[in-house]
C-alpha positions in Angstrom: 0.0 0.0 0.0 1.5 3.4 -1.0 2.0 5.8 1.9 0.6 9.2 2.1 1.8 12.5 3.5 5.2 12.7 5.1 6.1 9.1 4.5 4.9 9.0 0.8 8.4 9.0 -0.7 9.3 5.7 1.1 8.8 2.4 -0.7 9.5 -1.2 0.2 12.6 -0.9 -2.0 14.0 1.9 0.2 13.4 -0.3 3.3 15.2 -3.2 1.5 18.2 -0.9 0.8 18.3 0.1 4.4 18.3 -3.5 5.6 21.0 -4.4 3.1 23.2 -1.5 4.5 22.4 -2.8 8.0 23.6 -6.3 7.0 26.7 -4.9 5.3 27.8 -2.6 8.2 26.5 -4.7 11.1 24.0 -3.5 13.8 26.2 -1.3 15.9 27.9 0.5 13.0 24.5 1.1 11.3 23.0 2.5 14.4 26.0 4.7 15.0 25.9 6.0 11.4 22.3 7.1 11.8 22.4 8.1 15.5 19.9 5.5 16.8 20.0 3.3 19.8 18.9 -0.3 19.9 15.2 -0.9 19.6 13.4 -1.2 22.9 10.3 -2.9 21.6 9.6 -3.1 17.9 11.8 -5.2 15.5 11.4 -5.4 11.7 11.7 -9.1 10.7 12.8 -9.7 7.1 14.7 -12.5 5.5 14.9 -14.4 8.8 16.7 -11.5 10.5 15.6 -8.8 12.9 16.3 -5.1 12.5 15.8 -2.1 14.7 12.6 -0.8 13.1 12.9 2.9 13.8 16.5 3.1 12.6 15.7 1.2 9.4 12.8 3.6 8.6 15.0 6.6 9.3 17.6 5.3 6.9 15.0 4.3 4.3 13.7 7.8 4.4 17.2 8.9 3.5 17.3 6.5 0.5 13.9 8.0 -0.6 14.7 11.6 -0.2 18.5 12.0 0.1 18.2 13.0 3.8 17.9 10.4 6.5 15.8 11.1 9.6 17.2 11.3 13.1 15.6 9.5 16.0 14.1 12.8 17.3 12.3 13.5 14.0 9.7 10.8 14.3 8.2 8.2 16.7 8.8 4.5 16.7 5.7 2.8 18.0 2.6 1.5 16.2 1.6 5.1 15.3 5.2 5.7 14.0 7.8 3.5 12.5 6.2 0.2 13.3 3.0 1.3 11.7 4.6 2.7 8.6 6.6 -0.4 8.0 3.5 -2.6 8.5 1.6 -0.5 6.0 4.5 -1.1 3.5 3.9 -4.8 3.9 6.7 -5.7 6.4 6.4 -7.8 9.5 7.2 -5.9 12.7 7.1 -7.8 15.9 6.5 -6.4 19.4 
């Protein structure tokens, strides 16, 4: 389902690019690069791996627009990153 409003530029491909970067760099380096901490609650599950959902979405926004989001620019829960990723067709576990 295409997103609307602020998140409209982000597609599943951008999320896949972010997860590929996460895999390449490793969790700690990826989180450091984008300024995120480890997820407290919501994890994106893709390809049998878990990813910090908010950090992935912040990076995916960067792939979509050229400017990634910092953790302070959006929320991470069901009304935030987890909800956006679910609307894009991804599995996010609590």
